[in-house]
N, C-alpha and C positions, 0 to 999 in steps of 0.2 A: 118811489109809484106812479104812472105816468097819469098827471090827470083825464078826466074825460076829454074822448073827443083828439086829446094830443095824439098827431104820427112820428113815429120813427122816421129817421131817409131810408130806412133800407127796407121796414114795410114797404111804402111803394113800391118797390122794386118787385117785391116775392112773386113770385112767378105760376097765377094760381088762371088755373083752367077752370074750364065753368062748370064741371061739375063741379068743384068752390073749392079742390084741392089741389096740393100745392102740386106742378107741372113731375113732379120728378117721378112720380109714383103711378105715373101711364109709361114709364120706360119700363118696367117690369110688372109682369106675368103674377095676377093677384088674383086672387079663392075664398071663397067666406071660410072662415076661420070654424072651427066647431072641435068636438069630447067622442073620443073612444074613454074605454073605462081605464086607459093608464096613461093618457097623455091631453095637451091641448095645442089644439096643428090651429097653430097662428095663417095671419091672408096673404103673407109668403112661405108659409112651407113648413115652417121651422118645427118640434116638436118638443115638447116642452110634457113632461111629469107629473101627474098631479101631485109628484112628493116628496115634486123641488118645493115649493112649497106654498105658501101659510099664507092666511090673511096678514093686511096689515093689524087689525085692529090685535089681531089675536098673538102677536107679536109682542104687539106697544096695548095692552088695553087700554093706558091714559091718552091714547092721543084721539085727536074728536073721529065722533064718531063720518058729521058730514064729511070731514078733506077724507078722513079715509077709506068713506064708502068709489067699492072698484078699484081700488087698489092693493096688490101683496108685496106679502114683506119686502119685495128685492126693488120694487119699487113699479113694476109690470104694472099698469092699467090693464083689469083684467073688459074695461067698456068700450066696445065699439060705436058705430054711426050708425045713422037708416041708411046705406053701406056699409054691411061688414065687412068690405074689401079693403075699406083703407081701415088707419086706425084711427081711434075718436079724438078725436080734434083740442075740445080742453083735456090734455093730454102732458105731460112733459115726453111723453113717449115719442110724439107729432112730431117733435121737434129731431131730437133721436135719428126714426126713422128718415127723416131728410137728409140731415147731416150724412147718415150711416152713405144712402143709397145716392146722395151726390156723391158721397169719396169713392164706390164701385164706378159710377155712368164715364167718370172722368179719367176712370185708371185703362192704365196702357198694358195689355203684354202682364204684369201679374200685378195680382190687390194683397196690400198690405197692411194688417192692422194691427195696432197693441193696444188690449182693455187691460184699462187697469183700475181694482179694487174690483176687478170682473165676474164676483159671485160664486154660481154655478156655471156664469161665464153665455150668460145671455146673449152678450149680444154679439157676440163670432161664433156661435149659430144664431144670431138670424143673418149674419153676412153671410158663412155660408150657404146658408138656405136661397138667399136676395144674389145672390153670382147664380146658382144653379138660375135660375126665373128672369133672368137680364134680357130686350131683350134681340138685343146687339147678338149678333152673329157668332162676335172671337166671344174664343174662349179668355176667361183668364185666369192666371194660377193664382191657389190660395197664399198664405201665410200669412195667419193668423198668432201673434204672439198676443199671451193675456195669464196675469198677475193678479191671483186672490193669496191674500196672509193669515184665513182666519181653515183652521186646519177641514177641520168638516162643511163647512163650503169649498173646498178644493176639490175634495173626496166625490162634494156632489158634478164640478168642473168636468171630470175625469167622466163621467157615470155620464152625465148630457151629451158631452162631446159626442162619447160610442155610441148611441143613441139616437148621436141626429147622421149618423154614420160621417162623421170628418175621419178623413182619413189621418192617422199620426206623423205623415207629410206632410204635410200642408198648416201642424200645429208645432206649436212651444209652449207647456203647458209650466207656469213656475208659481210653485209653494213659496212665496216671499212680500213681506211689505214691501210699499214702494217707498226712497227718504232721504233727507237732499244730502246726506256725505255716505250712502250709504250700509248704517253702522247699524247691528241688532235691535228690536221692539223687543214689548213681552204684551203679553192681552189674555184675559181671563180667555182657559176655553169653554165656551159654548157655539153655540150654534144659530145666535141673535144676526139679522142683520143687524149693522151701522154699527157694531166696537170695536171700536178702535186701540188704534194699537198705541203704544209708549215709550216714551225715551226719560230710562233715568239712572243713573250712574251708577243710585245706591244698588236697585236693587240688581242692577245687573252683577254688581259684585260678589251678591246672591249665590244669585242660578254660577255665577263660576266657583264659590265657598262649595257648594253642592252639588255640586260636578252633576248635571242635570239639568236637561232643558223642560221640565217643569218640574214646579216649586209648589208647594198648598202654601195661602193667603189666609187669613183673619181681616173684617173690618170693622168700623168700630160694634156691626151690633153684634157681631160676635158670630158672628157668619164664616165659615170655612168654605174655598172657594179655590183652584186651581190656576195659578197664572202660567202663562208656558213662552217661554224663548222663542220669538220669530227670527229666521234670517234674513235679512233685508237688498236689495240694490238700489242703482243712484236708477233713475230713467234714465240716463244720459247717456248712462251706460249702454244700452239695448238700440240708441239712437246712433247706427253703423250706417243707412241705406236712404230712399228714400220711403218716408210713413204716409198712405193715400193715408190713414184716417187713423188719428191717438183721440182716444176713448178714455176720460181719468172721470172716479167717481171711489172721491177717497176719503170721506167724513170729516172733512175740515183741513185738508194736510196737504189742498190743494196749494196751494200758495204754495208753503218751501220747497215743493214741489218744481213746480214751474218755477219760482225764480232763481233755483241751485241748474239750470239747466237749459233754458231758454235761450240763448245760444245754441245750442244742438240742437234743436228745434226750432231754430229759424234756416237752417241749414237742413235740417233735416224734414219736416213734418209737410205736411200741403192745407190739412184742417185737423181743428183740436175743438174736439165736444165736451170740455168740464163741464161738472155740478159740482154747485156750487152749496155750503151751507152755510153760510155768514154774509151781514150788508160789507162786516169789513173787509172778509175778502171778494165778498164784488166786487168792490170800490181798487181794491191794489192788484186787483188780481187785471182787471180791463184797464189801471196806469200802465203796467206792463208791456202787454201785447202791444196799445196803444206808441210807449215807448222805442216799441220796437220794430210797430209796421206796418202794422199787423195791420186783417181786415174785417173788422165786424163780420156776422153775417145775422147775429140777436145775439141780443143779452136780456135775461129775465131773469130779474130781482128773485134773490133767496125770502121765502114764506109771506108772498107778499104776492095780494090782487093785481094783473097787470097785464095791460089792454094785447093784444098778441093779434097780425093778420089773420085769423081765423072764430076770433073774440076773445072775452075776456076771462078769467078762472083766475078762481082763487093756488097758487104756485104750494109746493111742501118743498121742495131742495130753489137753487135757483138754475137756469142755464148761460153760458157763455162759448159761442160757437164763433173758432177762428179761422180767418184765410189766410198763407201765409204771400204773398204777393212776386216774393221770389220764381210760385210756382209754376207764375200766368201768363 
């Protein structure tokens, strides 16, 4: 956490326009968000079906009501500022938008993005919408890849891409977890955001003996629930061409995944935006990127009161975004 009044070096060079917002937003045609009976249309024109999202406090009743105010279970901020054609500055979303739009603006001919832990595909649909709103005349060919382990959320992602009219030819949707070695994992069958994947050899042997990808389990309170075996892929196996934007939000597994493929990231990834989920991950992830010569765009600690160029507010997850100097 930063002491009051301390400004990081990167914050001093943040390009802020007369509006008080990052200048990258001025490179896109923005509109006021609105709702109809079926959808929320955000400031970049992406549509989000109301049925896809619940309030965070509804999904996690024990969460702090103050922190959860205006936050959806997907992590989306449902708030806008005085000018609703910009996302709210006191939200983690704001910085993800900056990174996404910056990656699009820097692209030439084709925009390639990978979203890991995609949920209902919120950021690939935001990317598809933003590509249509870019003020530059030349068109970019989209190539959007998304991974989601949870079956219910993967089905929502397929539906969300259809509702946003994203052509199948622009998409590669994978129902899979992302792990360091690509071996299968397991997770509880539910539709809650934040459900984590787990690796355990003893449980995998039970799946093999049952000859099924779904088994019944019981917890210490005697409650029975279903557990499913989930296929997994190595992120490094997906990095075979230049990637303009890599977006990772995998509930604590980000450190192991990045560590396992940092050499491939050095070769292929131009800009990475990573949600972090512990202070230990914050420190170790930063160390890895620094060792490999990446340049920090911004680093905000998980669960901390972070000072940003746009104000100070309490973060839920952390944010690290990094630029690969090999593509300068």
